C-alpha positions, 0 to 999 in steps of 0.5 A: 350415174344417178340424173338430179333436176336443180331447181330454177331461181327466180333470176330465171324466170319471167314473172308476169302481172295479170288480173280477172273479174272475181268471180266466186265472191260479190264484195258485198258477201265478202266485206259485209256480215250483216252482224253487228260491224262498228265500221258499217256505213264506210263498208257499204262507201267501200263497196259502193265504190268497188262497185261503182269502178267495176261498173266503168270497166276499172279491171282492179275494182274487184278481181282476182290477181293472177302473177306466173312464173315462166322458163323461157328456153334461150331461143324464146319458147315458152317451156313451163309456166307455174302461177298463183292467184289471189282472189277477192282483191281492190286496188287502184292498179298494178303498181298499188298491189305491189307495193301496197297488198303485203302480198306481192312478194309471197306470190312470187314465190308461190308462182316459182314452187309452182314452177319448179314443181310442174317441171319437177313432175314432167323430169319424174313422168320422162324420168323412165324414158332416160337412159345415160348408163351405157348398159341399158339396152336401147330396144326402143326406135331410135329417131336417125338420120337414115339415107336411103329414107324416101325423099320429097321427089320436089326439093329431096327434104327427108320426108317425115311420117307426116309427109309420107301419112298426108300423100299415102293416107292409108293407101296404096299409092303407085304414080301419086308424088311423095313430096313434103308438105313445104312443097304439097302447099306450093308457092 
């Protein structure tokens, strides 16, 4: 039996959008070519307006737009994130970007593709660990409940390797009580 990995759909993920300062190119360098530009005065005014908005702290004045697609578990834990970004952007706000940029829908798709690729890469790295065929002998350690395992002397919880390591710390600990992390911290 071969395990198949399905791709997530847009309905199964949570999309978010955020902006960061554009760090790699200035509006001058991006818009003003220095060549014969018939609209050079208009372009200079536009660049001055972008700089003024950025100076006042407007995050959408000159930015990189980042769209993330997150796969969230049923318990609310973020499991995987895919993303895409677009630099050298100047929009009035998020709504302006979504409605007028012409990039928003494409970027949602790109972020979803990135998310599915990240999940697939994790799956491919874990595939050698998966054993569906009952004829395959498992020679590795399994993690099962062991009723004879060492227990916390305070609450009787079975101690984990972490708990044991924290109180033994690699030494012979005769006389030191075996307690779990919770009981060791106290009330």
